C-alpha positions in Angstrom: 37.0 -88.9 7.5 37.5 -85.5 9.1 39.4 -84.9 12.2 36.8 -84.5 15.1 39.2 -82.3 17.1 39.1 -79.5 14.5 36.0 -77.3 14.8 34.8 -75.5 11.7 34.6 -71.8 12.3 32.0 -70.0 10.0 33.6 -67.3 7.8 33.0 -63.7 9.0 31.6 -61.4 6.3 34.1 -58.8 5.2 33.4 -55.0 5.2 32.6 -55.4 1.6 30.0 -57.9 2.4 27.7 -55.6 4.4 24.1 -55.3 3.3 23.8 -53.2 0.1 20.4 -51.8 1.4 22.0 -50.4 4.6 24.8 -48.8 2.5 22.3 -47.2 0.0 20.0 -45.7 2.8 23.0 -44.2 4.5 24.3 -42.7 1.3 20.8 -41.1 0.6 20.7 -39.6 4.1 24.1 -38.1 3.8 23.4 -36.7 0.3 20.1 -35.2 1.5 22.0 -33.5 4.4 24.6 -32.0 2.1 21.9 -30.8 -0.4 19.8 -29.3 2.4 22.8 -27.5 3.8 23.6 -26.0 0.4 20.0 -24.9 -0.1 20.0 -23.3 3.3 23.3 -21.5 2.6 21.9 -20.1 -0.7 18.7 -18.9 0.9 20.7 -17.2 3.7 23.0 -15.4 1.3 20.3 -14.4 -1.2 17.3 -13.6 1.1 16.2 -10.0 1.2 13.2 -8.6 3.1 10.2 -7.8 0.9 10.2 -4.2 -0.3 7.7 -1.8 1.2 4.8 -1.6 -1.4 4.2 2.0 -0.5 6.3 4.5 -2.4 6.6 7.6 -0.2 7.0 11.1 -1.6 7.8 14.4 0.0 4.6 16.2 -1.0 5.0 19.4 1.0 7.5 21.1 -1.4 5.3 19.9 -4.3 2.3 21.5 -2.7 4.1 24.8 -2.4 5.0 24.7 -6.1 1.4 23.9 -7.0 0.1 26.7 -4.8 2.4 29.1 -6.7 1.0 28.0 -10.0 -2.7 27.4 -9.3 -5.4 29.9 -9.6 -7.1 28.8 -6.4 -6.0 28.2 -2.8 -4.3 24.8 -2.6 -5.2 22.8 0.4 -2.7 20.5 2.3 -3.4 18.3 5.3 -1.7 18.4 8.7 -1.8 14.6 9.2 -0.9 12.6 12.4 2.5 11.0 12.8 2.8 7.8 10.8 0.8 8.9 7.8 2.8 8.7 4.5 2.2 10.7 1.4 2.2 8.5 -1.7 1.0 10.9 -4.4 1.4 14.6 -5.2 0.7 15.8 -8.7 -0.8 18.7 -10.6 -2.0 17.6 -14.0 -5.2 17.1 -16.0 -7.3 13.9 -15.9 -9.4 12.5 -18.6 -12.5 14.3 -17.2 -10.9 17.6 -16.2 -10.3 18.8 -19.7 -7.5 21.4 -19.8 -7.8 22.1 -16.1 -5.0 20.7 -14.0 -5.9 18.7 -10.9 -4.1 18.9 -7.5 -4.1 15.3 -6.2 -2.4 14.5 -2.9 -2.8 11.0 -1.5 -1.9 9.5 1.9 -1.7 6.1 3.5 -2.4 5.7 7.2 -0.4 3.4 9.6 -3.2 0.9 9.3 -3.1 1.0 5.4 -6.2 3.1 5.0 -6.2 5.7 2.2 -7.2 9.3 2.0 -6.7 12.1 -0.6 -7.5 15.7 -1.3 -8.3 16.6 -4.8 -8.9 20.1 -6.2 -9.6 21.6 -9.6 -11.4 24.3 -11.4 -13.3 21.7 -13.3 -16.8 21.5 -11.8 -18.5 19.1 -14.2 -20.3 16.1 -12.7 -18.3 13.8 -14.9 -15.1 15.0 -13.2 -16.7 14.4 -9.7 -17.9 10.9 -10.8 -14.3 10.2 -12.0 -12.7 11.2 -8.7 -15.4 9.5 -6.5 -15.3 6.2 -8.5 -18.8 6.6 -9.8 -20.0 7.9 -6.4 -23.7 8.1 -5.6 -25.3 10.1 -2.8 -24.3 8.5 0.5 -27.0 7.6 3.1 -24.8 6.0 5.7 -23.1 9.1 7.1 -23.4 9.1 10.9 -25.8 11.8 12.2 -23.2 13.0 14.7 -21.1 14.2 11.7 -23.7 16.6 10.4 -21.8 19.6 11.6 -18.5 18.3 10.3 -19.9 17.7 6.8 -22.0 20.8 6.6 -21.5 22.4 3.2 -20.2 19.1 1.7 -22.0 16.6 -0.4 -21.3 13.0 0.5 -20.7 10.2 -1.9 -20.1 6.5 -1.7 -18.4 4.7 -4.6 -20.3 2.2 -6.8 -18.5 -0.7 -5.1 -19.0 0.7 -1.6 -15.3 0.9 -0.8 -14.6 4.7 -1.2 -16.2 7.5 0.7 -16.0 11.1 -0.5 -16.8 14.7 0.7 -17.4 17.0 -2.3 -17.7 20.8 -2.3 -18.0 23.1 -5.3 -17.4 26.7 -4.2 -16.1 29.8 -6.0 -15.5 27.8 -9.2 -13.3 25.2 -7.5 -14.2 21.6 -6.8 -12.6 20.2 -3.7 -12.9 16.4 -3.0 -11.8 14.6 0.1 -11.9 10.9 -0.6 -10.6 7.6 0.7 -11.2 4.2 2.2 -11.4 5.6 5.8 -14.6 5.5 7.8 -16.7 8.6 7.6 -15.5 10.0 11.0 -11.8 9.5 10.1 -12.3 11.0 6.7 -14.0 14.0 8.3 -11.0 14.3 10.7 -8.7 14.3 7.7 -10.7 17.0 6.0 -10.7 19.1 9.1 -6.8 19.3 9.0 -6.8 20.9 5.5 -5.2 24.3 5.4 -4.3 26.7 2.5 -0.7 26.4 1.5 1.4 29.5 2.1 3.6 30.5 -0.8 6.9 32.0 0.3 7.4 35.5 -0.8 9.9 35.9 -3.7 13.3 37.2 -2.5 
């Protein structure tokens, strides 16, 4: 018979006796925090801003060199602030034969594109090459008639590129780009012959 004066006290669970589930969830949360911190640190150290996809070139000196070598007046635009020259070369194309082509391309602040192209190649295949298979354009605004007088207007086969084309004195000049007709006409209006510095 047990002593009625002695009360039985239930045993308290030890620290080792805590719920295994609570222990596992806590470990997972702590591990996730550590891993997340490491990933964040790696991203912070290795992150670089995306590069500018536009490769800018200083085309003015190139234009002077081309003007000195070409047998025709080389045209160069006086573009608004914010425009960037991306291409400046004087070399033949598949459809220009042996005639080198002056090609000077520009990107606008709103990512539009415009270029001036010149060559002594006057063949229609060359014009088609440079206007992306251009056909006679019918959507030129009537109020630009004066601005485009003397120029033929083309629209590319996919409708994305507009072009002004002029063949005069044995030289083909093409002003082309993704700009609207009025903006392309404004670009064309800035073209001026490049002055070649006199030899010392």
